[in-house]
N, C-alpha and C positions, 0 to 999 in steps of 0.2 A: 543529571553531566548533560553540556550544554555544547554543542561544537559549531563552529562557525561555519557558513555556508561555504560551498566548494569555489574554488577561486575561476574555476573552468565550466561552462554551459555545457553542461556533459547533455546529449543526448541516450534517453535512456526506451530501453525495452526489454522484454522478457515475457514467461508464462509462469506460471505456477509453479514449476519446478527450476527453470534457470530463469536467472536475471542479469541483463547486463546493463548498469550501470553507466558506466565510464565508454562511452561513444567517443572518439574525441569529436570537436566541429571542424578540424582542420584538415583534416586527412582520413576520416571516419574508422582511425586505428581504435581496438575494443584492447582498452586496458584492463578491466576488471571482469570476471563472470564468477557469479555464485551460486551456492543450492544451500539447500538446507538441511541439514543430518539431524532426525530425531535424538539421534543416540547421543550425539552431540550436546545436543539442546540447544543447537545454534547454526550460523553461517561458517559454513567452508567456501574459501574466497581462492582462486588464483589470479596474478596480477604478473604482468613482464617484471617490474620490481618494486621495491618497499615504499617506493615515491609516486606511486601512481596516480595519488587523487591530486596532485600537483600539474600532471597530467606529462612529468620530465621522465627521461629513462626511456628503453624499449619495453613496445607495448608486450602486449599477450599475443595477439592477432592485429596484423597490420596487412593492408595488401600490397601485392607485388606484381609491380611492373615491366617487361620490356618491351622497348619497338624497336626492331632493325638490331636486337642484339646491345641495343642501350638502356642502361637502368634508367626508371622514367621516376620522379617521385609523383605522387597525385596531392592534389588540391592548392600545388604550386599557383598556379594559376587562379584561384580561389574554389569557393565548394556552395552549393545552394542549398538548403536543407529545406524539407517539407515535412511535415507528420502528418500522415496519411491513416485516416479513421481516427485521429488523436493517438496512436501509439507506435504505429510503424514508421522510422525514422527512414526517412528516404533521399538523396545527395544526388546531386548533376556534378557534373564539373569536365571541364578539358583537360587533355593532355596533347598540345600540338592537335593534329589533326582527328585525334581520338575523341570521339564524347562518350562519355562514362554515365550511366545512371546507374545507383545499386539502392538496393532494399533490404535493412536486416530487420529481422524477426525471429521471433521465436514462437512456433507452429501451436495453435489453440483450434477446438474447435472438435466437430466429428472426424473421428478417424485421423487427428492432428493433434490430439495432446501428449505430446511426447518431450520427454527432455532435452532440449536440442534447441539449434540454432540454424539459423541458415541466410549468409551474405549473398546473395544473389546480384550479380552485375551482368546490364545490358551494355553492348558497344555497339558504335557504330564508325564506320569510318567516312569521313568527310575530306578527306584528301583527295588526289587524283592519282595516287599510285598504291599498290597494296602494301601492307605493313605485316610484318614480320613479328608474331605476337607473344611474348609471353606471360601469362596472368596467373596468376596464384596468392597465397597467404602464405606470411612470413611471423616469425613470433619467438618470442622468449620465455621462458619458466623461472622466474627470478625472486616469487614470493608467493608464500601458502600462507592462511592464515584462517583462524579459528576465531569469532566472533559471536558475541552475545550482545554485550554493549561495546566495552574495550576488544579493541583486535588482539588475539595471541600468535605472535609466529612461531607456526608448525616448525621443528627446528630438524626434523630428520629431511633428506637429502632430497635435490628434483629431479623425478627421474622421466627423460625425454626419449622417443622411441618413436621406433618405425614396428606397426605390428607384425607379429611373425608368421601370421598365415599367408599362404600366397595369395590367397583369395584378394588381400588386405594389406598387398608390398605396398598402396601411397598412404597407406593410412598412420595417420600420426598416434601416439597415445603419450599423454601428460599425468602425470601422477605424482604421489609422495616414496619414495624410497620405503619408508617404515611400512610397519604391520599392527594396527589397519592403515590406509590410509586415509581413509574416510570417503574419498571422489577421485574418480581417475575421469578424465577429459578424452574423447576423440577427433581428430578431424580428419575430411580427408574432400577431397574434390569430387563434385557429383558424378559425374564423367571419372572412370576405372583408369584412362590410359592417362593420366598425372603421375607426375614422380614423387617420390618425396625422400626428404633426407633429413640427416638430423646432425649436429654437433654437440655430442655429448657433453664436452667439458664446460660449455657457455650454456648447456640446456637451451640451445637454438634449433629452429627448425624449420623446413618450407617446404610446403607444396604445390607445383608448378602443371600449368599445360601449355605447351606448344603450339599453335595454328594460325594459319595466316588470314588476310580479314584484307577484301577487294575495296576497290573506290565505293562507298555509297552500301557497302554489304552492311548488314548487322550481325550478331551476333550475342548470345546467353551463354553466361557461365555462372554456377554455383558454387559454392565449399559448404562443407558441413560440418557441424561442433554437437557434438552428442556427450552425456554424462552418463553415469552411474556410481553406484558405490566399490566398483572394480574395474578393471578392462572389458572382462568379457560383455558385463551389464552394460558398458557404453557403447561396444563393437555391437550389440545386436539391437541395441537401438538407433547404430548409425546404419545397420543393414534395412532394420524397417525404415527409415526416413529417404534409404536410394530407392526402396520397392516401392514406396509409395508416390514417389518424384516428386519431388522440389515445389514445381508449378503446380500440383494439384495438393500442397500444402498447404501454398500461398491464398490459392483461392481459399480452401477454408478457414485461413485464418482470416481472410475480407470479410467471408460470408457470416463467422460467430461475430466480431466484431461490427459489423453494420447494425446486428441482432441489441447489440450493448448500448450501441450509441443513442443517447437520448433528445427529442425531439422538443423545444417548448414554443412558445408564441413571441419568443424574443430571442432571434437568432445569435445579436449577440453576446446572450450569455450559456449561449449552447457551446461555445468555447471552453469556458469557465467549468462547465459542468463535465463535458466529456473528457475534457485534458485530466481532470482531477479522477473522478470515476473511474477511468479506464486506471488511471495509476495505484487506485485504492484497489482495485480490482487485484491488479496483478502484482504489488507488492505488496498487501496488507497481508493475503494470504498464501501461504505455502503450502506445498506440498512437495512432504521431504522424500527424498530419493531411498532413504533404506526403509521404507513403511507404506511410501504413497498414499498417507494420509494428510489431509487439511490441516496447518496451523494458523490461525491468525497470530499474525505480531502487530506491534507499535509500525514498524518501518525494517524494509532490507538496506535502505541504503548505507553506505558507510559513515556517512555525513550527519546522521542523525545517533544524538546519543541517547534516544530513547531505546536504540537496535531493535534485539528481538525478542524483549518482553510482552505481556499484556496483562494488560488490566479487565475483568470484566465490562466496566461500565464502556468504553472507547470499544472493546471489538462489538458487544452487542447493540449499544446507544449509536455508536456512530460509522462504524464499519459495516454491520449487518444492513440496517439502511440501504446501503448503495449495493451491498451489493445484490439486495432484493429488486433493484433496477437492473443491476449489469444482469443478472441471470439468478433466477428461484430456485435452482435445482441446486446448483453452489451453494446458496444462500439456505437452502434448507441443510444441506450436508456442513456450512459452518455452526451454523444454530445447535446443531444435535451433537457438534464436535467439541461446545463449546462446554453443554451441559455433561458429556462426558468426560473431558478432562479436567475443566474446571469447576464442574456444576456442587461435586461434592463440600464446597467450602465458600459458598456463595461468597463474595464480596471480601473476603477476609485479605485483600493487598494484590499488590503486582506480582504474576507470575512468571515462570521461564517458559518458554511455550509447551513442554510438556504437562505443566500443570505444579509443578515444583516451586515451593514456595520461594519468590525472590527478595519480597520486601513485604514487611506484613503492617497491617494496617486497614482495619475495618472500614469499609465503605458503607454506608445507608443507600447510595445509590447503586452501587455495585451489586447490592443482597436484592436490592429491588431490580434491576434491570433485568433479568430471567424473565420475571412474569411480564413485564412491559415489551420485551422482544418477543416471547411468543405473540400475544395479543397483536402487535403491527405487525408481523409476519401473516398472520392468520386474514387480519383487514387488509393487508396489501396481492396476499396472493388465492384467499381462498381457499387455501389448503388445512382447513381443518382437523384434519383425520394424523396431525402432528403428535394431536394431545396424548391420542395412541399409542404414544413413542414411550417404554418402561422408563428408559433413562432420561427422559425429559419430564417425567409426569416424578419421581424418585428427585430430580432437582429440584421441582418447585415446592416439594413437601418441603425442603430441606430451606430454601428459600426463606419460606414465612415461618421456619422456627427462629431461625438465623435474625429477622428482623423482629419478632416478639420480643425476644430477647432483649433488645435495646428499647423497647418501649418502658416510657414513663411510668410511674406506680400509680400514679394519680389523675394524670393526665394525656390522653392520647394522640401523643407526640411521642417519635422516635427523637434518638442521640444518634451521632457517629464521631467516630475516630478522627479519620480525614476525609477529607475532599475530593471529588475525583481526579483532581490531580496529586492526589496522594500529599498536600499541605495540611496541616493541621490547623482547623478553622480558629478564631477565636472565642467563639465558644461552641456547647456539643450541638445543641439544635437550633439548625440549620434551615430556610425557609427553604429552600430550594429541595435539600433531601426530604423534608417531610411530604414537599408538593409530589415529590416522585414516588416517595412510601404511598401515598394515598391511591396514585394510581394504581400500585404493584396491587395491594388491598382489593381494591375495586378488581384486577383480574384476577385476584387468587380466590375470590367469592363468585366467581362464576365458574373456575376451574377445576376447585380441587372438589372432593369427594363432600356429598351433604354433610355427611355427619361434622367433617371438618371445616369446613365451609362455613357451618352455625356459629363455628368457633372465632372467624375471622376477624379484628376489626373493622367496624363501618367504616368504609371511605370516606360515606361524606361528616359524619363528626370529625373524623381528622382534617379534612378541608377547613371546617369552622371551626376547629381548635386552630389551624394554623393563623387563619386569616387575625382571630381574637388576637391570640399572643407575637406574632410577627407583625402587627400596626401599631405603631407606636406613633404620639402625637409631637409634633416637632413644636422649634419655636414661633413658628407663626400659628399653633394652634390648627395647625393641617394633619391630619394622619397621613402616613407615609410606613410602606412595609422596609422591615430592618433586615437584614442578612442573616443573623444569628443570635439566642438568645439562651440563657441559661434557664431561663423558668422561674426566676428566683429576684427578680427585676431590673439586672442586667440586660442589656443589649448592643448589639452593634449595628449601628447604621449602613456606613461605606458597602458599597458591592463586594462579592468575590467575583473574580474573571472565573473560575472554575466552576462554581457554583452560584451562577449569577442569578438574580432576583429576575431577569428578562425572561426567564425559561417559563416563568410561572405558568402564563397561559397553555403554552405547549404541553404543560404536564397538565393541565384543567384544574389547576386549583383556581381560579379566577379568568374571565374572559379577558383581550385584548381590549375592549371598550371600556373596562372596568375604571372609575375613576380613581382609584385607590392606588389602581396598577401605572395606568398614565403618567400619574402626578410624580408617582418615585422615581422612577427613570427618566421623567423630562428632565431631573437634575443629573442626568448625568449624560444623556444628547449630545453628542458633539466632542465628549471630552479623548486626549488622547487616551491612546491602547498600543501599547505594545507585543499582546497577543492576538493571535490569531482565533482564538476559541473566545476571547470578548468581543471579536468583531461579528462573528458566527451568530451570536447571543444578540444582538443587538438588530438582528434579521428579525425575530418577534415583536420589537415593540413598534412603535407609532411611525418612523421613518425607514418603513424595509424597502422601498425603493431607492432611497438613499446610499442603504448600506449596501443593497446587492448593485449599486453602480461603481461603488469604491471597489466590492472584490473584484471587478469583472474589468477593470484598471489595473488592478494592482499588479505587480509584477511575480511575487511570491517568489518562489525559489523554482525560477524556469518554469513559471505557469502552474505549479505544483504546489500545494500546502507546507507552510514552514511553521512550526512551534511561535516563533519570535520574529516580527516584521518591525519594521519602522513607521514613521507616519504616511507614507505613500504606499508602504506596503510591499519593500522590497524587504525579502527575507534575510533577518541579521544573526541567526539561530536555529540549530536543530530542522535544515531542511529536512527534502523527502519525506515529508509526515505524512504515512499511507492513514492512519486515524483520522486526521485533520483532513486531509484530500476528501476520505470518506465523510467527513462530516459537508466540506464547503459542496461538493458533488450534491448531497441529496439537501442539502437546505437552499441553496440556490435552486432548484427543483423544485420542494416545497415551498419558497416564495414565490414564487411563480403561477404553480398551479392550484395553491391551497391558500395564499396570502393575495394574489392578484397583482403583484408588484411590475411594475414598468419602468424600464429603463429606455 
């Protein structure tokens, strides 16, 4: 399923609990808020209207401003955006003599990892007279949907009401009228002296606070959004946010993001790495509001057709390395969670987020990815105690059995049903798959128990066999790698984008300087490609610096990865791809640190 990129260059933020993918660049209005619900096996999303992706219609949440009793629209005089720490959208604008600077963020970090968001506004009166201000937020609950890949409208009515308790009389509750409603949102001002009103027929609402602002004076206001599976939980989270204070939440979030950001010797590459790293970190891993567990997904963006499904290869080989760069604690949780939820049938296909089968198709790379992910995790973090986790050990034994069931009866090579992207290869034995399988066998031989390890196929014999059977003589009399073979004399030479021959050195089949390898990939250098995964594969090839320079200049999907791109790097389909953002971030980091790329 391929979806076109959004026509609006949305500002995006969120945390593992709550995502805000549609913040309008014109007026900072929020058109969509989404959470993941494990019981629903997908996202539950609230919007102001069904056409939210077009930026038309009323928003879910918008800033409300009156100056001296006159309503004023924010953004009519222009709005300048910055992205603080690669993830916090921050805007500045003027409304007459009033200067506004706002930050929209979802708290993250120690004592700040909460299911909520904050709209923080700083004001300065640059005029010569005192201004009587009314500042608040307003909006409408006009659409709710459940989404895995395709959205399904939640048909029960929308409920908008003021919280019933006297202590929270200025708090608005948004939810569905049916049971279960899956999710409730609570909204309030940080200051408890604000007023709140609702218009039940239209599902509209507002929260506002009135105060004067003298010439040259400054003020700060904040509005809080919290989520829960039902209103009481959302109100409880809102209470925690008020108790801890929005300024403390912002400081904790900034501190946590500073620790995540990467720095290389190439400052121009840092923007590419950090933009995609933070995007992958917060939109490729969700924490479900109904059980608090982490769930790796392809993307939480509503304009990505792969949606909230996940394949083993995507989660373990492209998302997990980015997690390891960002936060090793989260990476460990993701690795063990993959073993717990998906490891019982390694490589069997694409799954729903809860491990249920979505699309069947055995992937040799998917079955091998668990062993490689464990090895890479230990190398990068030094946490070798993870192998003592029972669920991980059980997964590795099962993955080894799945791998051995695909071994050729006479030749130490392994077949696959589908490539990592789910497409059927031209022939069942692929060079990429067997390079990956050999790496996994090497890991199995030193992580499984001694008796089982003795039965593990020797990795070097697989590599030797792969080089022998996947190299064919061309018309010029010189040997080159082929992408796949049937081991009966038939082979396919053209490269396969998702199982590219470019990756062979990365998985230790040959070295990057190997003449056979360089001769093979040279024929494809500079050829056009509409797939970002193929562009990333070329980072391993002989022109790493050129490819990295193309990536850092590419527009992508407003700076983050898209599955399909044009020759200049502009997204053409399935934008907001968290898995590929993880790949872009990690491979750009790898190109600089391991391959010595310069731009």
